[in-house]
C-alpha positions as CSV (number, residue, x, y, z in Angstrom):
1,M,0.0,0.0,0.0
2,N,1.5,3.3,-1.0
3,T,1.6,6.5,1.2
4,A,-1.5,8.0,-0.4
5,Q,-3.6,4.9,0.1
6,A,-2.4,4.7,3.8
7,D,-3.3,8.4,4.3
8,K,-6.7,7.8,2.8
9,A,-7.4,4.8,4.9
10,A,-6.3,6.7,8.0
11,A,-8.6,9.6,7.1
12,Q,-11.5,7.3,6.5
13,A,-11.0,5.6,9.9
14,E,-10.8,9.0,11.6
15,L,-14.1,10.0,9.9
16,Q,-15.8,6.8,11.1
17,N,-14.6,7.5,14.7
18,L,-15.7,11.2,15.0
19,P,-17.9,11.8,17.9
20,S,-21.4,12.8,17.0
21,I,-22.3,16.3,17.8
22,P,-25.9,16.8,18.8
23,R,-27.6,19.6,16.8
24,L,-29.7,22.0,18.8
25,T,-33.0,23.2,17.5
26,E,-33.8,26.9,17.2
27,T,-36.0,26.6,20.3
28,E,-33.2,24.9,22.3
29,I,-30.7,27.6,21.3
30,R,-33.1,30.4,22.4
31,K,-33.8,28.7,25.7
32,L,-30.0,28.3,26.3
33,I,-29.4,31.9,25.6
34,E,-32.3,33.1,27.7
35,S,-31.1,30.9,30.6
36,L,-28.0,33.1,30.7
37,G,-30.0,36.2,31.7
38,D,-29.6,39.7,30.4
39,I,-26.4,39.2,28.3
40,P,-26.1,42.8,27.2
41,A,-26.3,44.0,30.8
42,V,-23.7,41.4,31.9
43,L,-21.3,42.3,29.1
44,A,-21.8,46.1,29.8
45,A,-20.9,45.5,33.5
46,G,-17.9,43.5,32.7
47,A,-14.3,44.7,32.9
48,Q,-12.9,45.9,29.6
49,S,-9.9,43.5,29.8
50,D,-12.2,40.6,30.5
51,K,-14.4,41.4,27.5
52,A,-11.3,41.7,25.3
53,D,-10.1,38.3,26.4
54,L,-13.6,36.9,25.7
55,Y,-13.7,38.4,22.2
56,R,-10.2,37.1,21.4
57,A,-11.2,33.6,22.6
58,L,-14.2,33.7,20.4
59,H,-12.2,35.0,17.5
60,L,-14.8,37.7,17.2
61,G,-14.4,40.6,14.8
62,I,-16.7,43.5,14.0
63,R,-16.4,45.8,11.0
64,Y,-18.6,48.8,10.6
65,R,-19.6,50.2,7.2
66,P,-20.7,53.8,8.1
67,R,-22.1,54.7,4.6
68,Q,-24.4,51.7,4.6
69,R,-24.8,51.7,8.4
70,I,-24.0,48.0,8.5
71,A,-22.1,46.1,11.1
72,V,-20.4,42.9,9.8
73,V,-19.9,40.5,12.7
74,R,-17.6,37.5,12.2
75,A,-16.7,34.7,14.6
76,D,-14.2,32.1,13.6
77,A,-14.6,28.6,15.1
78,V,-11.2,26.9,15.3
79,F,-11.0,23.1,15.0
80,S,-7.6,21.7,15.8
81,A,-8.3,18.0,15.5
82,G,-9.8,15.6,13.0
83,V,-10.2,15.8,9.3
84,R,-12.2,19.1,9.7
85,R,-9.3,20.9,11.3
86,G,-9.0,24.6,10.3
87,I,-10.9,27.8,10.7
88,H,-14.6,27.9,9.9
89,A,-16.2,31.4,9.9
90,L,-19.7,32.4,10.9
91,T,-20.5,35.8,9.5
92,T,-23.6,37.9,9.7
93,E,-24.6,41.5,8.7
94,I,-26.6,43.7,11.0
95,H,-28.4,46.5,9.2
96,L,-28.7,49.5,11.6
97,G,-31.4,51.3,9.7
98,K,-31.6,54.9,8.5
99,R,-30.1,57.8,10.4
């Protein structure tokens, strides 16, 4: 068996042994978030350095487009194990409306 075939066999074995990750429904996600309480108030009361550490840990970035009044929020999920290793981004745009 050559190296490529051995790598393929190892990757297939790794795929078969990945732990299953339960998917949450929208309702479950909402309940989880609501169980944390008033998140904006908690974040507003937090120390600036603690929030900076949190945002870094979440790989959170926000870019503001003033002409369009849009905030583009990006969080990068980092996977360091398995065949899915790498960075996977979740990006959303928040339209802030007219001035």
